[in-house]
C-alpha positions, 0 to 999 in steps of 0.5 A, spaced: 467 428 077 461 427 073 461 420 073 461 420 081 455 425 081 452 420 075 453 414 080 450 417 086 444 420 082 443 413 080 443 410 087 439 415 090 434 414 084 434 407 086 433 408 093 427 412 091 424 407 087 425 402 092 422 406 098 416 408 094 414 401 092 414 399 100 406 400 102 406 404 108 398 403 109 392 399 106 384 400 107 378 396 105 371 400 104 366 400 110 359 399 109 358 407 107 364 407 102 368 410 106 375 407 107 377 404 113 385 405 113 390 402 116 398 403 117 402 397 116 406 395 121 412 391 118 414 389 125 408 385 127 406 379 123 400 374 123 402 367 120 397 361 118 400 354 119 398 347 116 397 344 123 397 346 131 404 342 131 406 346 125 404 353 129 408 350 135 414 348 131 414 355 128 413 359 134 419 356 137 424 359 132 428 364 134 426 369 128 421 372 132 422 377 138 415 375 141 410 370 139 402 369 141 398 363 139 391 366 138 388 359 135 390 352 133 393 354 127 394 362 127 400 365 131 401 373 131 409 375 132 413 381 132 419 381 128 425 385 126 423 387 119 431 389 118 433 381 119 426 377 117 421 379 112 414 376 110 417 372 104 422 369 109 417 366 113 413 364 108 419 360 105 418 355 111 413 351 107 413 345 112 409 349 117 407 356 114 401 356 109 401 364 109 403 370 113 402 378 112 403 384 116 399 387 122 395 393 121 394 399 126 387 402 126 387 410 127 385 408 134 391 404 135 388 397 135 392 392 132 388 388 127 390 382 123 387 379 117 385 372 117 383 368 110 375 369 111 371 375 109 364 378 111 360 380 105 353 383 105 350 382 098 346 387 095 339 386 092 339 381 086 346 379 087 347 371 088 353 368 092 355 365 085 356 372 083 361 374 088 364 367 088 365 369 080 369 375 082 373 372 087 375 366 082 372 360 084 378 356 085 380 361 091 373 360 095 373 354 100 366 356 103 360 360 103 356 360 109 350 365 111 353 368 117 347 373 118 340 371 115 337 377 117 342 382 114 344 377 108 351 377 111 355 371 108 362 369 111 367 367 105 373 362 106 378 363 102 384 360 099 389 365 098 395 369 101 393 373 107 396 379 103 390 378 098 385 379 103 384 387 103 385 387 095 379 382 094 375 386 099 376 392 095 375 389 088 368 386 091 366 393 094 368 396 087 364 391 083 357 394 086 354 387 088 355 388 095 354 393 101 360 391 104 366 386 104 371 386 110 376 382 113 375 377 119 380 380 123 384 378 130 384 384 134 388 386 139 386 392 143 391 398 144 394 398 151 
């Protein structure tokens, strides 16, 4: 009897640890330091593909409930998270560069992070300072997006799941006014 109670207790503990490790929300810092919070939507994904042909091939697979191509290499899809995971999608290395879940903002707007971010530098901060924080190997491009506000658009070569943590790391460095993802946005219906 005591062995059964011990086994059940261990099983419940494992379930609690597994359940506790699943993130339910995420955030980045807005310009004034407040957290822009999102609810992670496990049933929606954004996928960056290697090419337009790869995006088309992937979109035709039965792993998705519905698919929308939002550009030549980007697709947004719904999945059954009990049957398919981000890792399952990313294993398709022939077609997929990276994938992550959709994010639901408090007003119901769905947002999907891309591999670019916008950063407004503080005075006396250089783009090289920002690149060094991110890691030179992870930065594809740095473009001045708005010369009046000194906002830069930075292209990254990272997993899409790293975008929000990179934005937080940049803001927390104290070198920028804000660092926020470039999103595809889907309006609430």
